[in-house]
C-alpha angles and dihedrals in degrees: 000000000000090000092053092047091051092051090048092052092050090050092051092050090049091050091051093054091044090055091048091049092050096052108139120249112248108243123182137169092226117220109013096191106148119238116270123255105285122248112218121207114187121193111196103204112244095008118151134171088263094045107028093167092068139242097306096262091110090223127143134182112208123197120188125194126186134158113247093008119145104174131032131202129176129205107202096199095243098088096275124109128188120236117261108265142163086236109096096198123073135170127217137178119207119223101207123101125235131014115325141165121236135180113223115203126195121204117193127184132196137178117343089009095290107164143198131187143188138171141215133190127232137182115212140176123225118184118211116260117193117227117262088239092057093049091048093049093049101040106015083232088286121032131336133177127214136181138186111285091235098176095055121095109246095021083143125029144157136203141158117303094250093051129090094204135063094255097162106043141003121187120239118225112299091356091152098042116152095023097104099255109096093063092056118114127203116203122190126188130198089240091066101261123139125193122190111199100202101168085224095298131096124182123208144098111321094224090061099038087076083090085075099031114024091191093062116117100176124118132198125020108000140161116216113209135188137025095340088059095049125138113281139188127209140147128277133191142191128249136171147101139250089296106028137056126195139185109213123192121209101223128342099354117134144141126226121351112014111237100163098262133102109197117099124190115211109231095173135352143184132161090271108031138033134183115207137190126202134174113237123215085248088071095248128118113245130195137203133181117210132188132202120250 
């Protein structure tokens, strides 16, 4: 019995020291004060009192300040969010086109992941910038000449205004031969200049060709000849959105059958061929296929 008691005593002493030795280290996060409500300063690049929506670049510089904040993250309101960072200033360029409102939200975090957030609204302008590929295809980054692809089926077409296909009529190869259109040349430069070599003849609808000859009284299919149909040069520009691309002429510029309008939607494009849609003043959608020379 004495031996057992002695062994038990030894075991108890050993357990006591084991418990003392296994005492957990005291770990704390320190001060767990959450970060203060963030203050959001948005600089719209190029904004002035006269043009508060900016210079058209669509660029903003966002600076977030918050007491006790460690990390900063910004939601720009367009589906993009910056990575969390200890840097409280971040830049962003919007990809939309036009003038649009966005809500910018700042999310700040402090110790133990405690967070705080706030938002602010902005209105910003983003001008359309054509893709480098489009500019290269159209102008060859210098000068490039096109003409109607007269041998292709559907090089001209027409459909209802709400359609995006030539539902009503598609031209057979050389369907408009001898009317002064297939010898026309369209030259675009990367500096925004457009030259229409007409060879003194322009084909279109007579009621709209008064843009070239105000004395004209013809209607329907008509070829205008002579000095009023001379070669001309003017500017052109690009317009569009994330899903559309346009060529826009400044005055009389056009390609194909003249319908009194100057805005051409690109339906398809390569370096050698393009298919274009434009709304005529008659309310119909018209189509032309052009090819590079």
